[in-house]
N, C-alpha and C positions, 0 to 999 in steps of 0.2 A: 599524898600523890606522889609518886615515882616520877624522877628525872624524865625519863622517857616518854610519860603521859603528858608531861607540861611542854615538851618540846612538839608532840604531834597537835596538841591546841595552839599553840605559838606558830606552827608551820601553818595550820588550816587557815588562821586569821588571816596570815601574809598573800593566801592565793586571790586574786579577783575573780570576778564574775564574766563570764565569756561575753563579749571578745576580746576584753583584756587578758591579757596572760603575764606569768612570769616564770623564766626560765629556771631551772635547777641550780645552775650558776649564782644567779641573782638571790632564790631563795637559800643557798649556803652563805651567802655573804652576811644576809639579813639575819639569819640566824647566829652566827659567829658575832653581831654586834648584841644579841640578845645572850650572850654567854654560852650559848650550845655549840660545840665544835662536832662537826661529822662530816665524813668522807662522803665524795660524791656517790659512791656506789652504795652506801649505805641510804644516803638520802633518796635515791632513784628508788631504793625497797622499800623505805617507808612510805613513798608516795604511793605506790604499787599496791601495797597494803590497805593504805586509808583508802584507797579508791574501791576497794569491794565494800565499802560500807557507807562513803559519803559520795555525793554525785560529781565527781572530780573528771575533768577531761584532760587529756594530753594530745599534743601535736607531736608526732615522731616524727614528720618530716622534716620537721629542723633540728638542729644541732646547737648550742644543746637543747633538749626537749623540753616544750613550752606547757604550762599547766594553767588551768583555769575552772573555775566553778561551772557547773551547767548554768546557762543565763535562766531557765526557771526553777532552780533549785529553793527550796524553803529555806526558811532562817529558824528552824526550831532548835537550832542547835545552843548548848549552853551559853549565855543565860536565856532562862526559859522567858518570854515576853508576858509582862504582866498586865493586869488592867488597865492602870494610868498610860503606861506606854502603849498599849494596842488602841486605846482611846484617841493618842496624841497622832498616830499614824492614820487614823480616820479623818482626824480635824485636820492632818496635812494633805491627805487625799482631797477631802472637800475642797480646800485654798487652792491648793496649786493647780489643780486638772483644769481650770478653765484658762491657768496664765502660761503653762509649759507646754512645748512641743511633745506629742505621745512618747516620741522616741527618749525623749529625756525622763519623761515619767516611767517608762520601762524598766530604768536602772532600779526604781522604787517599788514595781508592782509586786516582786514576792514580798516585800515586809510588809506592803499594803493586805495582801490575800494573808498572810500570817497572822496580822492583827486583827483582820475579820472573822478567821476561823478561832481564835483566842476569845474574842467575845462570844461568840455562838458556842465554842464548848463549856463557857462558864455558865450555858445556860443565865446568861444576864440580860436585862432588857436594854442593854447596849448593842446590844447584837442586831437591833433595828434602826441603828446612829444614821447607816446610810442613806435609810428614805425618810429621815426627818430632819436631815439638816441641806440647807443650800448656801450657798455663799452670792450675794448679790452686791455689786458694786453700784455706788452712788452715780447719777448722770444717766445719759439716756441709754448708757449699755448697748452700744456699738460694738460692732464684732471685732474682735481683738485681730490684728493682722498677723498671720503667720510667720514664725522665727524658723529659719532653716536648723535643723537639730544638729548638723555638724558646728555652725558657726555660733550655736550658744555653748557646746561642748568644749570647742577650742578655746572661746573667751573664758570659761570657767575655770580651765586648765591654767590659763595663762597667767589667773588672778590667783589664784593659789598656787601656782609654783613661782611667783614673781616674774614670769617671762611676757616676752613682746609678742604678738603676734599679728600676721599677716590676713588683712580683709579685702576682699572684692566688694567695693563701696559705692553707693549709688546717693549721693547728699540731692535733696530737694533742688537746691540751684546750681548743681553742678549738669553740665550737658550731656555726658556719658559716666558709666560706673570707672573708678579707678581701683586700681591695686594700691593700696597703703599701709604702712607699718604702724601699729601702735602701741603706745606705752598705757597698758591699762592701771586705773586707779580704783574703780569700784565699779559695781552694780546698782542701778536704781529701777524698782519696779515702779512705775508709775502709770497707773491705768489709763490707757489700754497699750500704755508702751513699755518696752526694755530698752533701758538708756547703758550704753558703756560708757562712764565719764573716762577720759584720759587724752591723751597728746598725742597728734599724728607726726611720725619722724619727718624731720624738714620744715615743719611749720608751728607759727606760735600760737600759745593760749589751749588752755583747756576746752576741750571739745565733749560734745552729747552726741554721741553717734548712737541712731535709732538702729537697734538691731534689725528690727525686718527689713532693713535696705540692705543689707549684706548679704551677697550669696554664696559666697566661700569662705573659708576660715581655713588657716594654717597655724601652727606652733612655731613662733622661732625662738629657740633656746639661746637667747641672750637676754642676761638680765633687764628688766623692764626700768626706766629711769624716773622713779615714782619719788616725789619730793618727801623728806621726812616729815614736814609740819602738815602736810595736808591731812587734812580732816572730811571725812564724807557728810559727816553732820553739820559742820560749819558751813562747808559748801553749800548744803542744800537750805541751810538757814539762812544764807547771804540772799537768796532768792534768786540764785544762778538756774533753777529749774522752771523758773517762769521766764515769761520773755520780757526782759529786763527794760525798763523803759530810762534807767539812769542807772549808775554805781552806788549811787547814795542811797542807803536806808532811809523808811520814813517811819516815824512817830505817828501811830495811829490813833486817836480816840475817840470811841464811839458811845452813843447811849443807844442800849438796847432794849427789845420789847421781851419780856418772858409771855408766854414758854416758847414763843419762835424761835429764838435764839439762845434759848438756856444751854443749849449742847455746848457753846463758847466757854461759857464756866469749867466742864468737865473737858473738854478738849481746846485748851489756848490755842493762839494764834501764833506764839512764840515764846521763848524761852523766858523773857522779862516781864510777859503780862502782868498786868495788874487788876484786879475786879474788885469794884465797888457798889454796894446794893445801892441803890437810891430810895427804892420804895418795893412795894409787893408786887409790881408791874415791872419795873424798870430798873437796870444797871449799867453799870459803864464800866469799859475795859480801856487799858492803855497799854500799847504793844508797839515793839519796834518791830517791822515787816520790812519783806525786799520792794522796790519799786517795782512791781511787775504788771503786767497786762491780766494774768490771772488775779491780782487784788481789784482791778477794777471792774471785771466781770463779776466776781463775788459781790463786791459793793453795789454794782449795778442790780443784780438779782435779788438782793438785801434791802435795797432802799426803801420799801414797804415799812421794815419792821426796825430801821437802825437810822441815827441821826449822824453826821460826821461831824463830830465836835473842831478836829484837828487832823489834819493843816486844811486853812481855808480853799487853798488852791485846789487840792483833789475834791471838794465837796463842791466847788464850783464846774470841773471837769465831770463830776458825775451826773449834776443837773444838766448840764450840757447835752451828755449823751441822752438822757432820760429825756429830754426834750425833743431831740431828733428821732427817738424811737418811738415817742408819742404822734409826733408828725406824720410819720411813716403809716402808725396803725390805722389814724384817722383816714389818711388819703385811701388806703384800702378798702378801708369800710366804705367810704361814701363812692366808689366805682358801683 
């Protein structure tokens, strides 16, 4: 392949999809970084030539000119989308559609459309995939709170570029919305909410900001103060995403019924879980978990199918909760 053709392909990969854009000056600088030295005049001529065959847009009102791909441009440029990749996009569409704002998904729509066309073009049964797959989350399936698309885009860009971001945020216990500067550490999708994990400028402690409570977002191009030793997985495993009853972890030992709780063997409750087969109907697990309200909710719901062997204090606490629930149920029945 000629050097010019390689330069053209490299250039096309650098042009973002509308409404984002790139100036000819920025393109020239990036091409220089890839070993292509080209004058502004030649670059402008190349872009005009490519726009005859590719859906390139130019804003000539700005100086230097700004270039972008058409928002609805297909993605059938080399390399062609193969069946495994097309199927992956279809799976992503099924899983992400209920979780993200429509505008956030619009960035992926050309990829989704091209994936579907690929499956149909191959006359493959997978072309019917969208009609045969649904994603259902466990629980009662309440409607997810709406997240402002601008807020989500600001937060994700801040995370990727390791910048701070400014949010207008209303916490549940705040009397009114406040404008806060956030140092973002990570995003956690925990049905039905999306949480931004980070610190708030001028305040102590790592916070969990529920994104649907933010109404505006603005990128702050200052480096985020993220601790080098912060690990998102360890943070989750600590139990921080639950309502903590204490900072001390709990060593939990359960005797469980099969098949009601057999899924605990396939999906352990923690990294250190040890499973022991007792007989054909029973197994035991030992695992370290966070001391959270979620743990209590789960143990209460599974009381019919498991015995809490350790710790004894937690067994008594769940017993007391169940007795209160039974008393209330009986009182309602008697009315």
